[in-house]
C-alpha positions in Angstrom: -3.8 8.4 30.8 -0.2 9.7 30.3 0.9 13.3 30.8 4.1 15.3 30.9 5.0 18.6 32.4 7.9 20.4 30.7 8.8 24.1 30.6 5.4 25.1 32.0 3.6 23.0 29.3 1.3 20.3 30.6 0.8 17.7 27.8 -2.0 15.2 28.2 -1.9 12.3 25.8 -5.3 11.2 24.5 -5.8 7.6 23.4 -8.2 5.5 21.5 -11.9 6.4 20.9 -13.4 9.2 23.0 -17.1 8.4 22.4 -20.2 8.8 24.6 -19.3 5.6 26.5 -15.7 6.6 27.4 -16.0 10.4 27.6 -17.0 10.6 31.3 -14.0 8.5 32.4 -11.7 10.5 30.1 -13.0 13.8 31.6 -12.4 12.6 35.1 -8.8 11.5 34.3 -8.0 14.8 32.6 -9.4 16.9 35.5 -7.4 14.8 38.0 -4.2 15.4 36.0 -4.9 19.2 35.8 -5.8 19.4 39.5 -2.5 17.9 40.5 -0.3 19.9 38.1 1.1 23.4 38.2 1.3 24.5 34.6 1.1 27.6 32.4 -0.2 26.1 29.1 -2.3 23.0 28.4 -1.7 20.8 25.4 -3.7 17.8 24.2 -1.6 15.3 22.3 -4.0 13.4 19.9 -1.3 11.2 18.2 -2.9 8.0 19.6 -6.5 9.2 19.5 -8.5 7.4 16.8 -12.0 9.0 17.1 -13.9 11.7 18.9 -17.6 12.1 19.3 -19.8 15.1 20.3 -19.3 14.0 23.9 -15.5 14.3 23.5 -15.9 17.7 21.9 -17.8 18.9 24.9 -14.8 18.0 27.1 -12.6 20.1 24.9 -15.1 23.0 25.0 -15.1 22.9 28.9 -11.3 22.9 28.9 -11.2 25.9 26.6 -13.3 27.9 29.1 -10.5 27.6 31.7 -7.5 27.3 29.4 -7.9 30.0 26.7 -4.6 29.1 25.0 -5.4 25.3 24.8 -3.7 23.6 21.9 -4.2 20.2 20.2 -1.3 18.6 18.5 -0.6 15.5 16.3 -4.2 15.5 15.1 -4.9 13.0 12.3 -6.8 14.1 9.1 -10.1 12.6 10.1 -10.3 14.2 13.5 -8.9 17.5 12.1 -11.8 17.5 9.7 -14.3 17.0 12.6 -12.7 19.9 14.5 -12.7 22.1 11.5 -16.4 21.4 10.6 -17.5 22.1 14.2 -15.5 25.4 14.4 -12.9 24.3 17.0 -10.0 25.2 14.6 -11.3 28.8 14.8 -11.4 28.7 18.6 -8.0 27.2 19.3 -4.7 26.1 17.8 -5.0 22.7 16.2 -1.8 21.2 14.7 -2.2 18.3 12.2 -0.1 15.2 12.7 3.2 15.4 10.8 4.5 12.9 8.2 7.4 10.8 9.5 10.4 10.4 7.2 13.7 8.5 7.5 17.0 10.1 6.7 19.1 7.0 7.3 21.8 6.7 4.6 20.8 10.0 3.0 23.5 12.4 1.9 24.3 15.3 4.2 24.6 18.5 2.1 24.8 21.1 4.9 25.4 21.3 8.6 25.1 24.3 10.9 24.6 25.2 14.6 20.9 24.5 14.5 20.5 21.5 12.2 21.6 19.2 9.4 20.4 19.3 5.7 19.9 16.0 3.9 19.1 15.3 0.3 16.1 12.9 0.2 16.1 12.5 -3.5 16.7 14.6 -6.7 13.6 16.7 -5.9 13.6 17.1 -2.2 15.8 18.2 0.7 15.1 18.3 4.4 16.6 20.4 7.2 16.5 18.4 10.4 16.8 20.5 13.6 19.1 19.4 16.4 16.8 20.1 19.2 13.6 18.0 19.7 11.5 20.8 21.1 11.8 23.3 18.2 8.4 23.4 16.5 7.8 27.0 17.3 11.3 27.9 16.2 10.7 26.1 12.8 7.5 28.0 12.3 9.4 31.3 13.0 12.0 30.3 10.5 9.3 29.6 7.9 7.9 33.1 8.6 11.4 34.5 8.1 11.7 32.7 4.7 8.4 34.0 3.5 9.3 37.6 4.7 12.6 37.5 2.7 10.8 36.0 -0.3 8.2 38.8 -0.3 10.9 41.4 0.0 12.5 40.1 -3.2 15.3 38.1 -1.7 16.0 34.8 -3.6 14.9 32.3 -1.0 14.1 28.6 -0.9 10.6 28.4 0.6 9.9 25.4 2.8 6.6 23.8 1.9 6.0 21.6 5.0 7.2 20.3 8.4 7.9 16.6 9.0 9.0 14.5 11.9 12.3 12.7 11.7 12.4 10.3 14.7 11.9 12.5 17.7 13.0 15.7 15.9 11.4 18.0 13.4 12.4 18.9 9.8 11.5 21.4 7.1 10.9 20.1 3.6 12.1 22.0 0.5 11.3 21.0 -3.1 14.3 21.9 -5.2 14.5 19.7 -8.3 18.1 18.8 -9.1 19.4 21.7 -7.0 23.0 21.7 -5.8 24.6 23.6 -3.0 27.6 25.8 -4.0 29.7 23.4 -1.9 28.7 20.6 -4.3 29.5 22.7 -7.3 33.0 23.4 -6.0 33.5 19.7 -5.1 32.8 18.8 -8.7 34.7 21.7 -10.2 37.0 23.9 -8.1 37.3 26.3 -11.0 33.8 27.5 -10.3 35.2 29.8 -7.6 34.6 32.9 -9.8 31.0 32.0 -10.4 30.4 31.1 -6.7 32.0 34.4 -5.6 29.9 36.5 -8.1 26.7 34.8 -7.0 27.5 35.1 -3.3 28.2 38.8 -3.7 25.0 39.4 -5.8 23.0 37.7 -3.0 24.8 39.7 -0.3 24.1 43.0 -2.1 20.5 42.1 -2.7 20.2 41.5 1.0 22.1 44.6 2.0 20.0 46.8 -0.2 16.8 45.6 1.5 15.4 47.4 4.5 14.7 44.9 7.3 11.0 44.9 8.4 10.1 45.6 12.0 10.5 42.5 14.2 13.7 41.1 12.6 16.4 40.5 15.3 19.3 43.0 15.5 22.7 41.4 15.0 24.2 44.0 17.4 22.3 42.4 20.3 23.9 39.0 19.5 27.4 40.6 19.1 27.0 42.2 22.5 26.1 38.9 24.1 29.3 37.4 22.6 31.2 40.3 24.0 29.9 39.8 27.6 30.5 36.0 27.5 34.1 36.6 26.4 34.9 39.3 29.0 37.1 37.0 31.1 39.4 36.2 28.1 40.7 39.7 27.8 42.6 42.0 30.1 40.5 45.1 31.2 42.2 47.5 28.8 41.7 45.4 25.7 38.2 44.4 26.7 37.3 48.1 27.1 38.7 48.8 23.6 36.9 45.9 22.0 33.7 46.8 23.8 33.9 50.4 22.5 34.6 49.3 19.0 31.7 46.9 18.8 29.3 49.3 20.6 30.2 52.1 18.2 29.1 50.1 15.1 26.1 52.1 13.9 22.6 50.6 14.0 21.2 50.1 10.5 18.1 48.5 9.1 20.1 46.5 6.6 19.0 42.9 6.1 21.6 40.3 6.9 21.6 36.5 6.3 24.0 35.8 9.2 25.4 32.5 7.9 26.2 33.2 4.3 28.4 30.3 3.0 28.5 27.7 0.3 26.4 25.2 2.1 23.6 27.7 2.6 23.3 28.7 -1.1 21.8 26.4 -3.7 21.9 26.6 -7.4 18.4 25.9 -8.6 18.0 25.9 -12.4 19.5 29.3 -13.3 19.0 31.0 -9.9 21.0 31.0 -6.7 18.7 30.6 -3.6 19.4 31.2 0.1 18.4 28.5 2.6 18.7 28.2 6.4 17.0 31.5 7.1 16.9 31.2 10.9 19.8 33.5 11.3 18.2 36.4 9.4 18.8 39.7 11.2 19.4 43.4 10.6 22.5 45.4 11.1 25.7 46.9 9.6 27.2 44.8 6.7 30.4 44.2 8.7 28.5 41.6 10.7 27.8 39.7 7.4 31.4 39.9 6.3 32.4 38.6 9.8 30.2 35.5 9.2 31.7 35.0 5.7 35.2 35.4 7.2 34.5 32.8 9.8 33.2 30.3 7.2 36.3 30.6 5.0 39.1 31.4 7.4 38.2 32.0 11.1 36.9 28.5 12.0 40.1 27.0 10.6 42.9 29.3 11.9 44.3 26.4 14.0 43.2 23.5 12.0 42.6 23.9 8.2 41.0 20.4 8.1 37.9 22.1 9.6 37.0 23.3 6.1 36.8 19.8 4.7 34.5 18.6 7.4 32.4 21.8 7.6 32.2 22.8 3.9 33.3 19.6 2.1 36.1 21.6 0.3 39.6 22.3 1.5 41.6 25.4 2.3 42.9 25.7 -1.3 39.3 26.5 -2.3 38.0 28.6 0.5 41.0 30.9 0.8 40.9 32.3 -2.7 37.1 32.3 -2.5 37.1 34.6 0.5 39.6 37.0 -1.2 37.5 37.1 -4.4 34.3 37.7 -2.5 35.9 40.7 -0.7 37.2 42.0 -4.0 33.8 41.9 -5.6 31.9 43.2 -2.6 34.2 46.1 -2.0 34.6 46.7 -5.8 38.3 47.1 -5.5 41.6 45.2 -6.2 43.4 47.4 -3.7 45.1 44.7 -1.5 45.5 47.2 1.4 41.8 48.0 1.4 40.8 44.3 1.2 43.2 43.4 4.1 41.8 46.3 6.2 38.2 45.2 5.8 39.1 41.6 6.3 40.9 42.4 9.6 37.9 44.4 10.8 35.5 41.5 10.0 37.9 39.1 11.7 37.6 40.9 15.0 33.8 40.2 15.2 34.2 36.8 13.6 36.9 35.5 16.0 35.0 36.9 18.9 32.1 34.6 17.9 34.5 31.6 17.7 36.1 32.5 21.1 32.6 32.7 22.7 31.6 29.4 21.1 34.6 27.7 22.7 33.5 29.0 26.1 29.8 28.2 25.5 30.5 24.5 24.8 33.1 24.2 27.5 36.2 23.4 25.4 38.5 26.1 26.8 40.2 23.6 29.1 40.9 21.1 26.3 44.3 21.4 24.6 42.7 22.1 21.2 40.1 24.5 22.6 42.7 26.4 24.7 45.0 26.8 21.7 42.1 28.1 19.5 40.9 30.4 22.2 44.3 31.9 22.7 44.8 32.3 18.9 41.5 34.1 18.6 42.2 36.4 21.5 45.7 37.2 20.3 44.5 38.0 16.8 41.7 40.2 18.1 44.2 42.0 20.4 46.7 42.7 17.6 43.9 44.1 15.4 42.2 46.4 18.0 45.6 47.8 19.1 45.7 49.8 15.8 42.0 49.9 14.7 39.9 52.9 15.5 36.6 51.6 13.9 35.2 48.3 12.7 33.1 49.9 10.0 34.1 50.5 6.4 
């Protein structure tokens, strides 16, 4: 019998038929593995188990007495029905086996820090997560999506979880839906429409009070700040720290990654996807994310926009300007430039921290980008007294 101990989880893989004949041997093997393992949580992987009798169920019941948070995963439909009929699904967490899908050759329509979004067919898209051990994270993101939907935010609701090789994915049914990036690829003159819809979504979010339990964006920003400490002289770090820490805490709902690959046009409605960055905080954090998508990430290499968003600088530059115009409800260039500069301080801090996090500060490209981010931040904070608007 195979087992694996990882991050405190002891996973025991059950195989074949566990009937009255095999049950005593299986119980001995399980107990021997448990006896020789130091673990926090016990998981039974039933992917290769084909049958379980009442004798096998008694083994699980005994394990439950000493492992109150026992879980079963990868349970096929027939065995799940047995567990459900006998009440085990009420006593413990039982996860059904997931459908496997293949994304080979499928079109990539979105890419972010946590995963890649593929179009499977005209009706279906799937977000495949980068990390293999992300099932709990996916379920949390699904909860975020449902929360946003209930609060009246136009959101694409995932209707299932699938396996993609050794990774997991979320399935969305969006018939003939297109990302805003695809719309702009087909017709760059759609900038006005995309800007209007983006701002409408942003304002719907920002008029919504975030429920208890939503992460605070300020906590994330302060983590960026600490990780970037060594990139600034003490005087400028103190000024930057004071500016960020003085941003007032608000219960405003934020998407946290609002760009043209995370918005889909579905019939006559614009829908948000990729809700794992949902948070609460001052809207300047949202504008900082928008600034990064359309300017910050490409300050040293404009080709980034083509690889990241599938459109070039000639599209994203006017798009950013128009979004700020509409969001701020002004055509005052001085006002637009002021808010954009404030957003850039937070946005470029995130870029700088990312360079450090992935260890690229010693490469020629990484060093150049880090220095450019730092210099722009320093020039801005030398004359800014606040980052709010």
